[in-house]
DONU-709663 format. One record per residue: x, y, z of N, C-alpha, C in turn. Coordinates in steps of 0.02 Angstrom, whole numbers, padded with zeros to 5 digits, always signed. Example, Ala and Ser with C-alpha at 12.3 -4.5 7.8 and 13.67 -1.06 7.14 Angstrom:
2
+00660-00284+00390+00615-00225+00390+00660-00165+00390
+00642-00112+00354+00684-00053+00357+00645+00002+00394
// end
This chain:
423
+04256-01452+10483+04272-01475+10416+04235-01523+10372
+04214-01520+10319+04163-01551+10285+04190-01576+10242
+04149-01627+10182+04189-01661+10121+04125-01711+10110
+04102-01660+10047+04029-01691+10014+04041-01755+09975
+04111-01779+09963+04126-01830+09919+04106-01881+09947
+04103-01941+09890+04097-01993+09917+04136-02052+09916
+04197-02065+09932+04246-02128+09918+04233-02181+09946
+04254-02248+09900+04235-02313+09906+04235-02318+09976
+04297-02294+10018+04309-02316+10084+04223-02286+10152
+04214-02239+10123+04155-02200+10148+04089-02244+10155
+04082-02291+10077+04024-02312+10075+04027-02395+10097
+04102-02424+10124+04123-02470+10135+04102-02443+10206
+04114-02412+10236+04117-02403+10337+04031-02386+10341
+03991-02355+10299+03926-02364+10294+03878-02420+10289
+03914-02474+10254+03896-02529+10260+03931-02563+10317
+03963-02555+10367+03973-02590+10426+03926-02569+10485
+03863-02509+10481+03823-02511+10522+03778-02555+10515
+03740-02557+10571+03678-02626+10569+03613-02570+10536
+03629-02506+10562+03564-02477+10521+03551-02483+10451
+03617-02487+10416+03624-02487+10334+03629-02551+10313
+03629-02605+10372+03660-02669+10314+03631-02707+10275
+03550-02676+10261+03515-02708+10212+03512-02674+10147
+03547-02627+10154+03551-02590+10088+03593-02617+10014
+03569-02606+09971+03622-02636+09914+03678-02588+09912
+03742-02585+09870+03794-02565+09863+03766-02489+09822
+03719-02500+09787+03687-02447+09749+03652-02407+09803
+03601-02435+09852+03576-02373+09901+03647-02356+09974
+03677-02402+09964+03721-02354+09987+03774-02287+09961
+03775-02322+09911+03823-02261+09873+03762-02198+09886
+03692-02205+09872+03658-02156+09870+03656-02113+09934
+03645-02165+09991+03658-02119+10074+03718-02095+10075
+03775-02119+10054+03831-02092+10073+03818-02025+10036
+03794-01995+09973+03797-01939+09964+03756-01884+10004
+03718-01901+10052+03674-01875+10086+03714-01851+10156
+03777-01900+10163+03824-01886+10236+03881-01826+10220
+03885-01799+10264+03946-01734+10260+04011-01774+10324
+04069-01775+10282+04128-01812+10318+04164-01745+10358
+04170-01775+10428+04193-01728+10466+04247-01759+10515
+04280-01705+10556+04347-01737+10573+04346-01705+10638
+04367-01728+10713+04362-01698+10764+04430-01704+10791
+04451-01682+10846+04522-01685+10893+04500-01690+10966
+04536-01742+11009+04538-01773+11065+04507-01723+11109
+04454-01734+11147+04410-01676+11186+04353-01652+11151
+04373-01641+11087+04302-01619+11041+04220-01619+11062
+04178-01585+11066+04108-01610+11068+04079-01629+11015
+04070-01680+10995+04035-01694+10944+03969-01694+10938
+03929-01707+10974+03877-01686+10998+03845-01676+11069
+03813-01634+11080+03804-01602+11143+03740-01624+11182
+03730-01634+11243+03661-01645+11289+03639-01604+11270
+03558-01610+11255+03525-01576+11254+03531-01517+11181
+03554-01532+11144+03571-01504+11074+03491-01526+11026
+03482-01462+10989+03417-01508+10935+03434-01494+10881
+03414-01543+10851+03415-01543+10774+03498-01566+10752
+03540-01593+10791+03600-01609+10787+03628-01671+10711
+03576-01708+10702+03569-01753+10663+03605-01837+10677
+03618-01869+10629+03627-01936+10652+03700-01918+10609
+03741-01968+10663+03816-01978+10656+03839-02041+10624
+03877-02052+10586+03944-02139+10615+04001-02146+10607
+04042-02155+10663+04115-02159+10667+04126-02193+10596
+04189-02166+10577+04227-02214+10547+04280-02230+10557
+04333-02199+10600+04371-02220+10635+04401-02181+10705
+04435-02199+10740+04433-02169+10803+04396-02201+10857
+04387-02168+10907+04335-02188+10984+04301-02104+11008
+04248-02120+11034+04202-02086+11071+04201-02089+11116
+04170-02048+11175+04139-02071+11238+04078-02046+11250
+04021-02068+11261+03969-02057+11292+03939-02045+11344
+03931-01962+11363+03932-01961+11437+03856-01935+11458
+03832-01959+11502+03767-01904+11507+03782-01883+11581
+03768-01816+11594+03788-01777+11650+03866-01769+11661
+03904-01788+11610+03969-01794+11629+03991-01857+11652
+03963-01904+11649+03973-01970+11683+03976-02023+11615
+04030-02051+11599+04026-02088+11553+03993-02165+11531
+03950-02180+11496+03894-02232+11503+03931-02264+11445
+03950-02275+11390+03982-02306+11346+04022-02286+11312
+04067-02311+11256+04106-02305+11213+04094-02321+11128
+04115-02268+11114+04077-02286+11027+04147-02303+10976
+04139-02348+10924+04195-02371+10887+04169-02353+10804
+04214-02380+10756+04193-02385+10689+04146-02430+10677
+04099-02397+10652+04021-02420+10609+03994-02427+10677
+03980-02385+10725+03933-02366+10766+03909-02308+10740
+03852-02304+10764+03797-02221+10737+03783-02195+10798
+03768-02111+10796+03749-02098+10862+03697-02033+10843
+03676-02017+10879+03611-01972+10880+03561-01986+10823
+03537-02065+10810+03483-02078+10779+03415-02055+10783
+03425-02074+10857+03353-02079+10909+03313-01998+10919
+03360-01959+10914+03347-01883+10939+03327-01857+10870
+03362-01885+10817+03353-01858+10770+03278-01885+10742
+03266-01941+10733+03204-01976+10733+03138-01948+10760
+03151-01931+10835+03081-01905+10866+03094-01843+10865
+03145-01797+10846+03142-01718+10837+03145-01697+10913
+03207-01725+10963+03198-01713+11020+03269-01693+11037
+03280-01670+11107+03356-01635+11096+03390-01710+11120
+03460-01712+11099+03503-01748+11120+03510-01772+11192
+03517-01849+11210+03501-01870+11271+03584-01876+11289
+03635-01857+11291+03695-01869+11289+03764-01834+11245
+03816-01815+11295+03870-01781+11260+03891-01843+11214
+03921-01831+11156+03986-01882+11119+04046-01825+11112
+04083-01873+11142+04170-01836+11142+04217-01864+11124
+04251-01841+11070+04302-01864+11035+04349-01905+11098
+04377-01962+11085+04420-01978+11151+04509-01985+11112
+04500-01950+11033+04568-01954+11012+04540-01928+10932
+04593-01930+10894+04578-01902+10835+04533-01936+10824
+04472-01921+10767+04409-01942+10759+04370-01922+10696
+04370-01957+10661+04335-01978+10588+04267-01996+10582
+04211-01957+10557+04132-01973+10574+04126-01946+10514
+04048-01974+10495+04001-01937+10433+03959-01917+10488
+03912-01872+10446+03848-01834+10480+03787-01832+10433
+03736-01834+10460+03665-01850+10403+03633-01790+10436
+03633-01722+10405+03593-01674+10431+03518-01698+10452
+03497-01655+10506+03428-01680+10517+03354-01677+10458
+03395-01615+10425+03332-01600+10382+03336-01660+10314
+03387-01701+10323+03386-01734+10266+03375-01822+10290
+03374-01815+10344+03358-01890+10372+03288-01918+10376
+03225-01872+10353+03177-01902+10345+03175-01939+10269
+03198-01896+10230+03207-01905+10172+03233-01983+10148
+03288-01997+10210+03319-02052+10185+03286-02100+10193
+03246-02107+10283+03209-02140+10302+03148-02171+10249
+03132-02127+10191+03067-02134+10157+03105-02161+10113
+03155-02162+10087+03173-02194+10018+03216-02255+10041
+03216-02277+10103+03243-02323+10118+03210-02363+10185
+03139-02388+10177+03110-02411+10229+03145-02466+10272
+03193-02496+10255+03243-02534+10289+03277-02523+10342
+03285-02460+10335+03327-02410+10408+03276-02400+10459
+03189-02388+10424+03165-02359+10501+03168-02430+10501
+03151-02479+10479+03137-02554+10518+03192-02585+10564
+03256-02559+10573+03303-02554+10575+03318-02532+10656
+03288-02456+10656+03284-02426+10698+03231-02445+10748
+03175-02474+10725+03120-02509+10764+03141-02552+10802
+03186-02604+10769+03217-02650+10817+03266-02629+10848
+03299-02584+10853+03338-02569+10913+03306-02532+10954
+03262-02481+10950+03196-02463+11008+03180-02527+11045
+03148-02569+11008+03111-02631+11056+03162-02656+11100
+03242-02660+11082+03280-02688+11120+03297-02664+11182
+03291-02575+11162+03294-02532+11203+03237-02552+11270
+03195-02544+11247+03127-02569+11280+03118-02630+11338
+03150-02678+11305+03159-02751+11333+03212-02752+11391
+03255-02691+11384+03324-02678+11430+03289-02655+11499
+03285-02675+11543+03258-02625+11601+03308-02596+11622
+03385-02614+11627+03430-02591+11650+03498-02561+11611
+03443-02531+11559+03473-02480+11490+03509-02442+11514
+03568-02406+11483+03619-02374+11510+03571-02294+11525
+03514-02290+11481+03483-02210+11497+03446-02216+11536
+03421-02288+11578+03356-02281+11619+03357-02237+11649
+03421-02224+11683+03405-02176+11730+03361-02116+11733
+03380-02077+11657+03339-02026+11649+03266-02040+11620
+03235-02085+11635+03175-02111+11622+03128-02123+11668
+03079-02082+11694+03039-02080+11752+03009-02164+11756
+02997-02195+11816+02957-02234+11818+02973-02304+11791
+03032-02297+11771+03088-02377+11731+03118-02416+11812
+03094-02473+11819+03134-02506+11850+03211-02505+11829
+03262-02521+11867+03299-02548+11836+03342-02621+11871
+03303-02643+11899+03306-02705+11937+03328-02766+11892
+03353-02807+11868+03365-02856+11802+03376-02924+11835
+03375-02975+11813+03389-03016+11839+03472-03060+11821
+03483-03030+11785+03566-03020+11757+03601-02960+11747
+03672-02963+11764+03719-02915+11754+03777-02924+11739
+03842-02892+11711+03897-02920+11709+03908-02965+11772
+03907-02940+11842+03947-02962+11902+03891-03020+11936
+03837-03045+11881+03805-03099+11911+03850-03152+11938
+03892-03165+11883+03936-03236+11912+03951-03222+11970
+03981-03192+12015+03991-03175+12079+03949-03213+12131
+03898-03221+12114+03835-03255+12165+03846-03327+12160
+03877-03338+12108+03895-03421+12084+03951-03451+12095
+03967-03514+12108+04045-03542+12104+04065-03527+12035
+04124-03519+12043+04156-03501+11970+04218-03562+11967
+04228-03594+11928+04281-03658+11918+04332-03610+11894
+04399-03635+11884+04458-03609+11858+04474-03555+11871
+04459-03516+11924+04469-03453+11928+04543-03453+11972
+04589-03409+11960+04650-03390+12010+04638-03385+12065
+04701-03394+12111+04688-03391+12180+04720-03314+12205
+04683-03257+12169+04732-03196+12169+04745-03177+12233
+04819-03180+12265+04840-03154+12322+04825-03093+12345
+04814-03040+12297+04812-02974+12326+04735-02943+12301
+04685-02934+12345+04623-02934+12302+04604-02843+12295
+04664-02804+12346+04664-02739+12317+04686-02729+12274
+04766-02765+12249+04777-02750+12185+04740-02759+12126
+04693-02824+12138+04665-02838+12076+04591-02787+12075
+04569-02784+12139+04528-02735+12095+04555-02645+12074
+04608-02641+12096+04644-02577+12073+04656-02595+11988
+04669-02659+11959+04673-02660+11910+04627-02668+11861
+04578-02708+11901+04504-02705+11871+04470-02640+11840
+04485-02584+11902+04457-02509+11893+04488-02489+11847
+04549-02487+11826+04591-02471+11754+04559-02505+11678
+04534-02572+11706+04529-02609+11643+04439-02581+11615
+04412-02560+11675+04347-02542+11653+04345-02465+11626
+04400-02428+11651+04420-02349+11586+04438-02348+11518
+04461-02416+11510+04510-02434+11459+04457-02445+11391
+04478-02422+11332+04430-02430+11271+04417-02516+11255
+04362-02525+11233+04348-02579+11220+04383-02622+11175
+04414-02672+11155+04442-02697+11104+04409-02724+11035
+04342-02733+11043+04313-02744+11001+04232-02707+11001
+04193-02691+10926+04129-02655+10961+04074-02687+10944
+04026-02671+10970+03953-02698+10960+03935-02736+10895
+03948-02673+10859+03953-02677+10782+03979-02740+10738
+04032-02738+10766+04066-02793+10747+04037-02860+10761
+04047-02875+10834+04007-02931+10848+03926-02950+10835
+03889-02904+10809+03838-02906+10766+03843-02941+10697
+03896-02920+10657+03905-02936+10599+03934-03025+10621
+03959-03027+10650+04004-03102+10657+03934-03142+10657
+03881-03119+10702+03827-03157+10735+03789-03188+10655
+03768-03121+10609+03743-03133+10552+03786-03178+10519
+03854-03176+10507+03897-03232+10470+03902-03275+10491
+03881-03319+10571+03868-03360+10593+03818-03394+10568
+03765-03347+10567+03709-03390+10543+03689-03414+10495
+03726-03382+10437+03739-03405+10371+03789-03461+10361
+03824-03466+10418+03863-03529+10422+03802-03590+10435
+03753-03578+10492+03695-03624+10502+03666-03644+10473
+03650-03605+10426+03593-03611+10363+03626-03646+10326
+03716-03668+10331+03728-03687+10267+03756-03646+10197
+03744-03586+10219+03782-03561+10163+03855-03526+10176
+03870-03533+10209+03954-03533+10234+03976-03563+10264
+04057-03563+10266+04093-03618+10332+04134-03590+10390
+04143-03601+10444+04154-03589+10487+04231-03619+10495
+04279-03583+10494+04367-03611+10495+04365-03551+10544
+04393-03592+10616+04434-03576+10678+04482-03584+10682
+04554-03545+10686+04606-03590+10697+04653-03516+10745
+04690-03564+10777+04756-03512+10833+04783-03560+10860
+04805-03513+10929+04839-03569+10988+04806-03603+11034
+04819-03628+11069+04792-03670+11129+04800-03608+11177
+04844-03585+11175+04863-03530+11225+04908-03470+11201
+04898-03405+11207+04942-03358+11165+05009-03356+11230
+05058-03340+11209+05107-03327+11240+05117-03243+11225
+05141-03207+11292+05182-03151+11312+05259-03152+11292
+05282-03216+11277+05341-03206+11251+05361-03205+11157
+05339-03247+11125+05321-03253+11061+05270-03224+11035
+05290-03154+11044+05248-03101+11022+05280-03073+10982
+05257-03064+10909+05307-02988+10856+05254-03012+10803
+05263-02954+10750+05240-02936+10692+05227-03001+10666
+05278-03016+10640+05293-03068+10614+05253-03136+10623
+05253-03159+10685+05207-03204+10710+05146-03193+10695
+05122-03149+10711+05043-03115+10706+05033-03128+10615
+05080-03105+10579+05076-03111+10518+05076-03186+10492
+05128-03211+10529+05109-03297+10475+05040-03324+10523
+05027-03315+10569+04979-03339+10604+04908-03312+10550
+04904-03260+10528+04860-03243+10490+04844-03274+10430
+04932-03286+10393+04920-03323+10337+04902-03381+10326
+04922-03415+10375+04891-03489+10364+04816-03482+10359
+04792-03459+10398+04703-03454+10406+04685-03432+10336
+04713-03371+10302+04702-03347+10238+04720-03403+10182
+04771-03442+10197+04774-03484+10154+04726-03549+10157
+04714-03565+10209+04665-03616+10230+04597-03606+10198
+04578-03537+10195+04522-03493+10184+04506-03504+10121
+04572-03484+10069+04572-03480+10012+04554-03571+10003
+04581-03596+10009+04585-03680+09985+04504-03710+09990
+04474-03673+10050+04410-03701+10073+04363-03661+10008
+04362-03593+09991+04326-03550+09976+04311-03614+09904
+04378-03614+09864+04386-03629+09800+04353-03689+09792
+04361-03746+09835+04346-03817+09842+04254-03814+09860
+04239-03772+09917+04167-03783+09917+04120-03723+09898
+04152-03656+09851+04108-03617+09829+04065-03587+09883
+04062-03600+09933+04041-03538+09998+04091-03490+10032
+04070-03431+10057+04096-03381+10094+04155-03436+10153
+04187-03392+10179+04216-03446+10229+04212-03370+10294
+04202-03398+10354+04209-03357+10412+04273-03387+10440
+04310-03320+10437+04399-03327+10481+04389-03301+10545
+04415-03358+10596+04380-03325+10672+04458-03354+10698
+04493-03311+10725+04554-03340+10736+04541-03346+10823
+04581-03390+10879+04588-03400+10908+04659-03348+10950
+04635-03278+10955+04700-03250+10961+04671-03176+10991
+04714-03138+11001+04704-03092+11028+04658-03087+11094
+04700-03137+11138+04639-03142+11209+04658-03202+11248
+04688-03260+11199+04685-03327+11214+04753-03347+11257
+04745-03303+11313+04803-03312+11363+04798-03344+11426
+04747-03381+11443+04728-03420+11496+04718-03490+11467
+04730-03554+11519+04727-03614+11523+04698-03629+11570
+04629-03683+11553+04613-03728+11593+04640-03781+11627
+04653-03806+11703+04689-03834+11709+04665-03901+11771
+04669-03973+11742+04646-04019+11767+04657-04012+11863
+04711-03994+11875+04746-03973+11942+04754-03903+11959
+04748-03887+12001+04768-03808+12029+04834-03812+12044
+04857-03866+12043+04933-03869+12085+04972-03923+12048
+05037-03926+12037+05095-03967+12017+05137-03987+12041
+05166-04060+12032+05231-04059+12081+05299-04053+12058
+05343-04017+12075+05389-04002+12022+05462-04023+12078
+05504-04066+12070+05567-04073+12089+05538-04088+12167
+05488-04123+12164+05464-04139+12254+05444-04080+12282
+05428-04029+12259+05382-03970+12282+05316-03955+12249
+05273-03950+12288+05215-03939+12260+05199-03846+12267
+05196-03840+12175+05183-03761+12170+05113-03748+12116
+05094-03693+12109+05042-03695+12072+05059-03690+11990
+04997-03735+11976+04993-03741+11899+05002-03679+11859
+05019-03703+11805+05036-03628+11744+04967-03620+11732
+04924-03556+11726+04855-03546+11700+04877-03494+11652
+04944-03491+11612+04926-03446+11563+04963-03372+11579
+04976-03333+11540+05028-03286+11539+04977-03235+11583
+04920-03229+11540+04883-03176+11584+04880-03188+11662
+04907-03257+11696+04890-03270+11783+04953-03260+11806
+04992-03320+11777+05070-03313+11797+05104-03338+11739
+05176-03349+11780+05226-03368+11730+05239-03445+11725
+05263-03467+11685+05275-03527+11663+05321-03566+11691
+05384-03507+11729+05428-03552+11760+05426-03586+11814
+05459-03638+11817+05419-03676+11872+05462-03669+11936
+05439-03618+11958+05450-03598+12027+05391-03557+12070
+05386-03577+12126+05332-03549+12178+05317-03498+12170
+05365-03428+12169+05347-03373+12152+05346-03342+12082
+05358-03381+12036+05333-03363+11973+05290-03382+11961
+05244-03420+12003+05181-03463+11972+05137-03417+12024
+05152-03360+12055+05110-03324+12101+05063-03291+12060
+05001-03292+12048+04960-03252+12031+04971-03182+12025
+04982-03143+11980+04990-03075+11957+04942-03029+11906
+04901-02992+11954+04835-02959+11941+04868-02907+11878
+04939-02870+11871+04950-02842+11835+04948-02882+11764
+04954-02952+11756+04951-02977+11700+04903-02976+11659
+04842-02968+11696+04771-02926+11649+04776-02876+11613
+04840-02841+11632+04826-02776+11601+04892-02790+11532
+04934-02829+11553+04990-02830+11496+04921-02884+11441
+04908-02939+11462+04854-02963+11422+04798-02902+11373
+04765-02856+11402+04733-02818+11375+04783-02777+11323
+04844-02743+11344+04883-02713+11285+04908-02745+11256
+04910-02825+11250+04957-02883+11190+04878-02887+11139
+04820-02891+11173+04777-02904+11127+04759-02840+11087
+04767-02788+11108+04761-02717+11070+04814-02724+11022
+04857-02741+11036+04916-02720+10983+04902-02771+10928
+04888-02834+10954+04872-02885+10906+04807-02879+10865
+04758-02854+10904+04703-02819+10853+04717-02793+10794
+04761-02721+10821+04791-02648+10774+04832-02680+10697
+04871-02746+10722+04896-02751+10670+04872-02811+10631
+04807-02854+10671+04767-02883+10631+04709-02858+10590
+04676-02780+10596+04660-02759+10564+04686-02712+10497
+04753-02695+10502+04799-02684+10475+04818-02723+10402
+04835-02780+10441+04831-02852+10390+04783-02850+10315
+04717-02866+10381+04659-02873+10342+04650-02832+10290
+04649-02758+10296+04619-02706+10264+04652-02666+10229
+04739-02675+10233+04788-02656+10209+04806-02672+10142
+04779-02724+10109+04817-02742+10052+04844-02812+10057
+04868-02833+10121+04906-02894+10159+04866-02938+10117
+04780-02955+10136+04744-02994+10119+04697-03008+10070
+04738-02961+10008+04692-02967+09959+04710-03012+09924
+04656-03052+09877+04666-03114+09838+04733-03116+09803
+04768-03045+09767+04798-03047+09724+04859-03075+09743
+04862-03085+09824+04916-03086+09856+04925-03162+09865
+04884-03197+09831+04873-03274+09850+04937-03313+09848
+04990-03307+09808+05044-03339+09810+05064-03335+09863
+05080-03276+09878+05133-03247+09943+05104-03282+09999
+05060-03312+10010+05010-03345+10079+05064-03419+10087
+05094-03423+10025+05106-03496+10036+05165-03491+10092
+05173-03528+10143+05219-03531+10188+05283-03569+10145
+05347-03543+10181+05396-03571+10169+05411-03645+10181
+05370-03661+10239+05396-03730+10265+05364-03772+10233
+05320-03770+10179+05253-03812+10149+05266-03801+10072
+05307-03754+10042+05321-03728+09967+05324-03772+09925
+05372-03814+09963+05413-03862+09919+05374-03946+09929
+05321-03928+09971+05297-03994+10011+05242-04014+09949
+05209-04070+09944+05156-04097+09913+05085-04050+09928
+05094-04040+09981+05032-03989+09993+05044-03930+09984
+05115-03901+09989+05118-03833+09942+05104-03837+09895
+05128-03897+09837+05116-03883+09779+05020-03873+09748
+05001-03932+09785+04930-03911+09791+04898-03833+09787
+04925-03821+09830+04914-03772+09854+04913-03705+09802
+04971-03708+09774+04997-03671+09698+04969-03679+09645
+04943-03738+09643+04874-03747+09601+04824-03732+09593
+04790-03717+09681+04742-03685+09676+04761-03594+09670
+04803-03583+09698+04822-03506+09688+04830-03476+09620
+04859-03538+09569+04850-03507+09508+04775-03510+09472
+04742-03565+09500+04654-03572+09455+04617-03492+09487
+04645-03471+09560+04610-03399+09580+04657-03344+09533
+04704-03341+09524+04744-03303+09453+04696-03296+09407
+04689-03360+09375+04653-03355+09312+04597-03324+09323
+04550-03340+09369+04498-03328+09385+04490-03248+09386
+04532-03232+09408+04535-03140+09437+04554-03091+09358
+04596-03133+09335+04630-03119+09271+04573-03105+09199
+04516-03169+09208+04454-03176+09183+04420-03099+09206
+04407-03100+09256+04344-03034+09292+04402-02955+09251
+04458-02966+09276+04481-02910+09252+04477-02891+09175
+04486-02932+09124+04445-02926+09063+04396-02923+09030
+04353-02928+09101+04288-02905+09092+04260-02832+09123
+04325-02795+09135+04306-02744+09146+04318-02724+09222
+04311-02770+09271+04299-02776+09344+04379-02727+09367
+04358-02691+09407+04437-02652+09455+04437-02685+09515
+04491-02761+09515+04495-02781+09571+04506-02752+09628
+04560-02698+09617+04597-02654+09666+04527-02620+09700
+04492-02603+09651+04435-02554+09710+04381-02592+09743
+04395-02667+09729+04338-02707+09759+04370-02734+09821
+04322-02696+09874+04337-02702+09955+04336-02800+09956
+04287-02834+09914+04274-02896+09944+04333-02938+09919
+04389-02917+09876+04447-02939+09851+04507-02928+09887
+04508-02848+09908+04566-02824+09939+04554-02838+10002
+04483-02835+10046+04497-02843+10116+04455-02916+10131
+04467-02922+10200+04437-02984+10229+04429-02959+10311
+04364-02984+10323+04344-02995+10392+04362-03037+10455
+04402-03024+10483+04444-03064+10540+04402-03054+10589
+04382-03120+10628+04363-03117+10693+04398-03130+10756
+04400-03119+10795+04450-03141+10855+04402-03181+10922
+04425-03237+10948+04390-03263+11019+04432-03298+11046
+04401-03315+11098+04454-03349+11150+04396-03372+11195
+04427-03419+11249+04368-03445+11299+04386-03400+11359
+04321-03379+11404+04321-03331+11429+04336-03363+11505
+04396-03383+11520+04387-03396+11584+04421-03344+11635
+04434-03281+11623+04453-03261+11680+04405-03203+11675
+04340-03221+11723+04267-03202+11727+04298-03096+11762
+04322-03106+11798+04313-03033+11822+04367-02994+11787
+04406-03009+11705+04437-02963+11662+04371-02961+11610
+04332-03030+11596+04247-03022+11552+04217-02970+11570
+04212-02957+11649+04162-02918+11681+04186-02835+11659
+04248-02821+11669+04285-02760+11653+04274-02741+11605
+04264-02788+11556+04262-02756+11477+04211-02768+11445
+04156-02786+11495+04061-02773+11458+04065-02724+11449
+04019-02699+11408+04003-02630+11384+03939-02619+11360
+03904-02573+11358+03824-02579+11348+03835-02539+11284
+03806-02559+11231+03795-02537+11169+03739-02485+11149
+03761-02426+11147+03684-02372+11142+03647-02371+11088
+03678-02402+11054+03609-02412+11005+03548-02456+11003
+03601-02515+11029+03529-02577+11041+03510-02587+11118
+03557-02556+11166+03541-02547+11232+03552-02635+11260
+03586-02667+11225+03615-02744+11235+03693-02743+11270
+03703-02781+11313+03767-02793+11342+03825-02828+11284
+03878-02802+11291+03912-02854+11250+03980-02866+11282
+04021-02910+11269+04075-02921+11304+04129-02892+11233
+04168-02853+11259+04212-02830+11210+04272-02848+11221
+04281-02899+11251+04360-02917+11247+04396-02975+11182
+04323-02988+11149+04333-03014+11080+04252-03005+11057
+04285-03035+10983+04205-03033+10939+04164-03102+10980
+04194-03145+10999+04163-03221+11025+04213-03231+11075
+04165-03270+11146+04190-03298+11169+04163-03349+11188
+04185-03389+11249+04155-03466+11263+04182-03499+11320
+04146-03528+11360+04152-03578+11408+04162-03649+11402
+04210-03690+11403+04225-03735+11383+04199-03799+11405
+04216-03862+11389+04179-03902+11443+04212-03930+11508
+04288-03933+11509+04315-03934+11557+04306-03890+11606
+04296-03818+11574+04297-03765+11617+04240-03750+11669
+04175-03791+11635+04099-03773+11643+04090-03863+11700
+04138-03915+11686+04117-03963+11745+04054-03977+11733
+04028-03988+11690+03950-04002+11687+03919-04080+11692
// end
């Protein structure tokens, strides 16, 4: 099924792709006219290994599996492109691309590809960068099909296992842990490489002084206090702070949530005394329970899966809130939390919201259709957490087929804290 129309959502999705990141809004609109919109169902073969002249595709929504001779090598999500290298080289496709569920994507036919590259040289430069990254990665996922290439590498996602690792739980059942990790390796990534690259670019703007970083969230998330209302309220606080910072500083605010994965806690001691009994310390709901009982504190690998699923549900809600209108600046007044609305701080926020309202009214009077402006209606909200549970992070590490780089896909940004490093 194809559609040659170019709605604003398609232009927005094209802009998410690293290959098209340098194009102006007008350039994106022009390129969008060259793409054909398509849909696929679960199991459909979107691109076939060995196919010639297939064209270059970009995923709008859904996920797809990249398989070489039937073996999955990576997964693709919104903003990821496929088929661009084979189209550029005019060679057969190197892997199958299979829909993992309902999939919406756009395809640039091979016969139009060269004209687009000629009109927009920046795309060619981005393709060159991607290929250089592949060449610099000796263990890239397609290396097995390239004769003469060494697959040895000084680092891999499992390299940490050869070194001492602090703050790791003492898992009592190694077989159960491995079974859980095996299941996690087959799960879809929680975030995608293209999203992580956009955050990297945004943080570069922060480092250059052209943007402000706001990171907010919980010390440790809970399996108990989990609801749509709780997630909405945490986002609401971030949006409120972001509006104040943007209004006061005049620069964009990069919104980074400590959410959708912050389930583990570093501890000063592996045990604690409760009622005269020494029991394991509570390490976060992704490891054990907070009840002060020895059995409850026993590390349970099944909680890794629980954490993955709650992270996925949280991300789904966050994406719905940030792209579905809730985060629109037109709702700036509704973000004011009830418990501060009557306070002096709440009144100051209300004054800032009123000033933003007046600015938007001025823009409407000048002819801007704010309901169609994605910068007004939508926000990019990134997730982060401390990478305490290394087996979990290893299982969710994926290789990006476009750049050949490895990405931790449990969050847009992960880190190791000073207490955890113990250096």
